[in-house]
N, C-alpha and C positions, 0 to 999 in steps of 0.2 A: 572194545573200547581200545583206539590204536594205541594210545597212549601208554596204558598200562601193558600190550602187548609189546613192542617194541622195546620199551624199558627192560621188561623181563628176558627178549631175546638178547639184549646188550650184556644185560647179565649175566644171562650163562655162559656168553661169549667170553667174557672179562673172567669169570670164574676158572675156566679150563684154559684158556691162556696163561692164567698167572699158576695153576696146577705146572703146566708143559713147561714153563720158565724155572718154577723155584724144585719141582721136585726130580725132572728129566731134564734140566741145563737145557731148555730149547731144542734138542733132538728133533731132528727133521723128521725122524719116522712117526715122532708122536704127534707133529705138528702137522704133517699131513692125514694123521686119523683124526684129531681134531677136525680140522678142514671139509674131511668128508663126513663127519659124523653130525656138525654144523650144517652141511649144505644139505642133507636126509631134513633134520628138523625144519628149515627154511623151506624148503620145498614137498613137505609132508605135507597131503588132499586129508587125511584124515581129521587133521587139528580145525583148520578152518579152511572150508571148502568154497572155490567159486566155479561156476558152471559157464566157460564159452562157449559159443558156439563155435562148432567143428569147421574147420575150412575144408574137409573132404564132403563132397556130396553122397547123398543115400540114404535110406531106412537106416534107421538104428544109429544114426550119425552123429545126432543133431548138436550133442553138446559133450565137451570135455572136462572131466575136472582137473582144476588148476589151484594151485596153492592162493591161498588168499591173502598172502604176506606181500606182495607187492602194491596190493591196493589198499593194504594197512600202512605200509610205509608209507607211500602219496600221502593217504591224509594226514599221517601222524608230521610229514612236511608241512602239510596245508595248516597245520594248527601251529605250526611254529612260524609261517611265512606271512600267517593274514592275520590283522588284528584278533588276537582270542586272547581270553585269561590266561592263559598258557604264556603267548607270546609277551604279554604284557608283564608278567611276573620276572620272566628271564630277562639277563643284562644280554648285550649284543654279542658278548663273547662265548655266552653260557648256548645261545640259540647256534653259533657258529660251530660249537664242539658237538651240539647236538646233531646238527646236520650231517657235520662228518661223520657220526657214528653212522648215521641211517646209509651213508655209501660204504659203509664197511659192511653192514648187512647186504647191502646191493648185491655187492661182488659175488655172495654166494647163490643169487636167484636166480632160476634156471632161465625164468620166462620173462626179460627185460620190458620186452615189449609193453606187457602187462602195466607194469609200474611207467611207463612213458605216457601210457594215455591217460592214465587217472591224474597224474601230475599234470601232463597239458590241459585236462577239463578244468583242475585245480587253479591253474596258472591263469586260462584264459579267462575264470569268474572272478577271480582277483584284481587282473589286470581291466576289465571293462567295469566292472563294480568301485573299482578305487579302495582295494580293502585290504591293499600290501601292505605290512607293518614296516617295510625298509627296501627300497627299490634296490638300494646298492647290493642286498644280501641276495635277490632276486635274481641278479644278473649276474651274482658273483656262484649262486647253484647252479644256473646252465653250464660256466668254466667246469665247475668242479664234474658236471656230470661227463660233460666231454673229456676230462681228463680221467675217469675210471672206465672209459671206454664203452658207453653209454651208444647205441645205436645213432650216424652220424646224422641220417635225413632227421631223426627227431628232434638232436641237439640243435640243428642248423635252423629247423623251422622254430624251435623257442627263441632262439636268438632274433630272428627275423620278427617275432611278434613285438619282442621292445621296440626294434626301430619304427615298427610301425605304430606305436603311441607316439611315439616321438614326431611321427610326420604328421599324425594326426592333432596334435595340440596345436601343430602350426597352422593347419588347416583351419581348424576351432577358429584361432586366433583371426587369420583371416576373414571367416565368414562376419561375425560377430564385426568386425570393423565394417564388412560393407553395410550390415543390416543398422549400425548405429545411426543411419540417416534418416531412416523410417521410425513409424510408429511405434512399431514394435518391441523398440531397443529392450526396454523392460523385461520383458520375458527373456530374447534372445541373450542377457548378458548372465542370465541363469540357467541357459541350456550348456550342454557339453554333449557333443556329439563326437563320435568315436567312429572315422572312418576305414576300414582295415583292411587288408587284402585276403582275399579267400583262400587262396594257396596257401596261408602260412597257417592262418585260424580254423580252414575246412569246416565250417558248419554251417554247410549248403542246404542240407534235408530238412532240417526241424523246426520250418518256420511254421507260426501259427499267426492266423490272420486277427484283428484286432481295429475295432473302431474307436480313433484317439478322441479324448477332448479336443474341442476346437482349437484352445489355445495351442496345441503341439501340432496339430494337423497342419494348421497353416504354414508351420516352417517347412514342413517335407517337398513342396513345389519349389518353396526358395534354397533351401540346401542343395536339391538337386540341380537348380537352373546354376548357380552359383559353381558346381563341382566340375559341369561338362562344360563350364567356360574354363576351365583349368586343365581339365582332360577330356580331351574329346575321345568317342569311342570306347567309355566304360560305361558299367551299368551298376547302379546301387540297388542292393537288396535291404530289406530293413530288419534289424533281428530285434522286433519289440519284446519277446521275451528274455532277452538281456538285460534289458534297461528296468531301472528304478527313478524314482524322485523322491519328491519333501511336497508335500500339500500342507498350506497351512490354511486351517479355520477357525473362525471364531465364532462362538456363544455367547450365553449368558454368563457359562462358568468360567469365560475368560478364553485363553489364546492359544492354539496347540497347532506344533509340528508334528506329522504323521509322515513318517519313512514308509514308502509304500511302492510295490513292485506297477511297473505300467500298468497290469492288467487289473490290479487291485485300483488302480487311479481311475480307470477306463469306468469301474462299476461303480465307485462312488461317486463320479461325476453324473453320474445318469440320475440323481439325487438333485443336480446342481436346480435342474430347471422346476422341480417341484418336490421341495424342500420337504414337506410334511405327510407327503402320501407314500402308500405302500406300493411296492413293485414288485408285480411277478416275477418268477423265474423265466419263465416265455418270455418275457416283456425285455427283462433284462437279459436275455443272448438275444433279442433284435437291438437292443439299444449297443450292447457291446458288442457284437459280431462276432464273441467267441465260440469256439465249439463247445457243443456240451462237456467233456471230462474236463476241461480247460477252466471254465466258468465254475463247475461244482469244487474245482482244488481250490480258484482263486476265493469264493466263498470261503470255503471253509477255511 
């Protein structure tokens, strides 16, 4: 539980800081001892261990043990910055002070790259799925990471992600305006396409093939055509595994809105033509073109 873990770590730090202040009048030697001890606790692989692929090649060098602390800190930041029960019950000032606490612990973490890798993955999901609780806090966090000396190339990429989202919103608006003249405008108004720069987001390797529902498939050439007119020589790659949507359906029980991933949408649309039929797993695989493990995960 990342929330409990971080709270305990902070409690530990505050307890010993208080001891050094009150009993030893902030003697520098005791402050140094506190810092060394805290660094050991934070980077200890005995408590929570993370296996990272080793950089050195060769037999026996497959993974290197690393403290799980940076990952748990990133998870905790995600809970504070995303729309979660935790972020909803806290005020803006409380969230800010908790984020500052995380930065305090982060100073003692040896492998800061691990924190940045997880933080970036969480931020990517929040920005693409629009689940951030407060966009201003998100941008502040990037500046605070810069101030506490996080690796500059990571921080710059995070800042570029925000710029990309803003540019993408403008493109989205322009696309909707061009399509309003056609018969597809009703679906287009509900579409939100994010066109992002691969250099900053770097999610090039993990695309998954899927056969989209007809209503969405029709827009792909339209978007590509629109984008080509704006920027010649650039190529669009579609990452459907990062997208989601809302399906509205009605039956004799009433009308329902379902928030689903695009993969789940592809599976459900397989029943659109044959509402009361049973469809075998193999036929679903043919209809959706999803790879076996991905289809199993989606159905599950």
